[in-house]
C-alpha positions as CSV (number, residue, x, y, z in Angstrom):
1,X,-22.7,81.6,46.7
2,X,-26.4,81.7,46.2
3,X,-28.4,80.4,49.1
4,X,-30.3,77.3,48.8
5,X,-34.1,76.9,49.4
6,X,-36.3,74.0,50.3
7,X,-38.3,73.0,47.3
8,X,-40.1,70.1,48.9
9,X,-40.5,68.7,52.3
10,X,-43.0,65.9,52.6
11,X,-43.7,62.9,54.9
12,X,-45.2,59.7,53.6
13,X,-46.3,56.5,55.2
14,X,-44.2,53.4,54.9
15,X,-46.1,52.1,52.0
16,X,-44.5,51.3,48.6
17,X,-47.6,52.6,46.8
18,X,-46.5,56.1,47.9
19,X,-43.3,56.0,45.9
20,X,-44.7,56.6,42.4
21,X,-46.9,59.6,43.3
22,X,-44.0,61.4,45.2
23,X,-41.5,60.6,42.5
24,X,-43.9,62.0,39.9
25,X,-44.3,65.2,41.9
26,X,-40.6,65.6,42.2
27,X,-40.1,64.9,38.5
28,X,-42.6,67.6,37.5
29,X,-40.9,70.1,39.9
30,X,-37.5,69.3,38.4
31,X,-38.7,70.3,35.0
32,X,-39.3,73.9,36.3
33,X,-35.6,73.9,37.5
34,X,-34.3,73.7,33.9
35,X,-32.5,70.5,34.6
36,X,-31.6,68.3,31.6
37,X,-34.3,65.9,30.2
38,X,-32.1,63.0,31.2
39,X,-31.8,64.2,34.8
40,X,-35.6,64.7,35.1
41,X,-36.7,61.5,33.4
42,X,-33.9,59.1,34.4
43,X,-31.4,60.1,37.0
44,X,-33.8,61.6,39.6
45,X,-36.8,59.3,39.3
46,X,-34.7,56.1,39.4
47,X,-32.3,57.1,42.2
48,X,-35.1,58.6,44.2
49,X,-37.3,55.6,43.8
50,X,-34.5,53.3,45.0
51,X,-33.8,55.5,48.0
52,X,-37.5,55.7,49.0
53,X,-38.0,52.0,48.6
54,X,-34.9,51.2,50.7
55,X,-36.3,53.6,53.4
56,X,-39.7,52.0,53.4
57,X,-38.7,48.3,53.0
58,X,-35.2,48.1,54.7
59,X,-35.4,51.1,57.1
60,X,-39.0,51.0,58.3
61,X,-39.7,47.4,57.5
62,X,-43.0,48.5,55.9
63,X,-44.3,49.3,59.3
64,X,-47.4,51.4,58.7
65,X,-46.9,53.3,61.9
66,X,-43.6,54.7,60.6
67,X,-43.0,57.4,58.0
68,X,-40.4,58.5,55.5
69,X,-39.5,62.1,55.0
70,X,-38.3,63.5,51.7
71,X,-36.7,66.9,51.7
72,X,-35.4,68.5,48.5
73,X,-33.1,71.5,48.6
74,X,-32.1,73.5,45.6
75,X,-29.2,75.9,45.0
76,X,-27.5,77.2,41.9
77,X,-24.9,74.4,42.4
78,X,-26.9,71.3,43.2
79,X,-30.2,69.6,43.9
80,X,-30.0,67.6,47.2
81,X,-32.5,65.0,48.3
82,X,-32.6,63.8,51.9
83,X,-34.5,60.6,52.4
84,X,-35.1,60.0,56.1
85,X,-36.5,56.9,57.7
86,X,-37.2,55.8,61.2
87,X,-34.9,52.7,61.1
88,X,-31.4,52.2,62.5
89,X,-29.9,52.2,59.0
90,X,-27.6,49.7,57.4
91,X,-24.0,49.9,56.2
92,X,-24.3,51.1,52.6
93,X,-20.6,50.3,51.9
94,X,-21.1,46.7,53.0
95,X,-24.3,46.3,51.0
96,X,-22.9,47.9,47.9
97,X,-21.8,45.6,45.1
98,X,-21.6,45.5,41.3
99,X,-24.8,43.7,40.2
100,X,-23.2,43.0,36.8
101,X,-20.6,40.6,38.2
102,X,-21.2,36.8,37.9
103,X,-21.8,36.5,41.6
104,X,-24.7,38.9,41.6
105,X,-26.1,38.9,38.0
106,X,-28.9,36.5,38.8
107,X,-30.0,38.1,42.1
108,X,-33.2,40.1,42.0
109,X,-32.1,42.4,44.8
110,X,-29.1,44.6,45.5
111,X,-29.3,47.0,42.5
112,X,-30.6,50.1,44.3
113,X,-27.5,51.4,45.9
114,X,-25.5,50.7,42.7
115,X,-28.0,52.6,40.6
116,X,-28.0,55.6,43.1
117,X,-24.2,55.8,42.8
118,X,-24.4,55.6,39.0
119,X,-27.1,58.2,38.6
120,X,-26.2,60.8,41.2
121,X,-23.0,62.8,41.7
122,X,-22.8,61.9,45.4
123,X,-24.6,59.5,47.7
124,X,-24.1,59.8,51.4
125,X,-25.4,58.1,54.5
126,X,-25.9,59.5,57.9
127,X,-26.8,57.3,60.9
128,X,-27.9,58.7,64.2
129,X,-31.2,59.3,65.8
130,X,-32.6,59.0,62.2
131,X,-31.2,57.3,59.2
132,X,-30.6,59.6,56.2
133,X,-29.6,58.9,52.7
134,X,-28.5,62.1,50.8
135,X,-28.6,62.1,47.0
136,X,-26.8,65.1,45.4
137,X,-27.1,66.0,41.7
138,X,-24.9,68.9,40.6
139,X,-26.4,71.5,38.3
C-alpha cells in the first residue's frame, strides 16, 4: 500500500465568500492528480462546496470568530477531504432525505447531504471535540 500525503491543509474564516476560492484551488490541484474530468469539474466541487457551506452555516453559524479547516489527503487508492468546523455537529442520518420526493421537492434546503452521498464514494461524520465530515472519492 502506497502511503498517503497531505495535499492541502487550510483554515478559512466562517464566511461563505471563502467557499468558491478554496473550491477553485482544490479543483485545480485535482487536475494534477489525473482524476477524471467529471470528478474534477462535478463530483469534487459540488460535494466540497456543500460540505464547506454546512460547516460554515450549520456548524459555525457564520460566526466570524470561528474557522473551518479543510484537509485533503491523497493516496493511490483515494482522495479524502476532512472538513472540520467548531460546532457541535448534527445528526447527518436524521437530516438526510431524498429531495426528489413529493415531501421535499419544493424545499430550498436539504439537498447538500444528498448530493455529497451521490457524488462521493463515502461520506462519514465524526463528532467529538470537533465536528468532521469526511468525503472520500476512490481513485
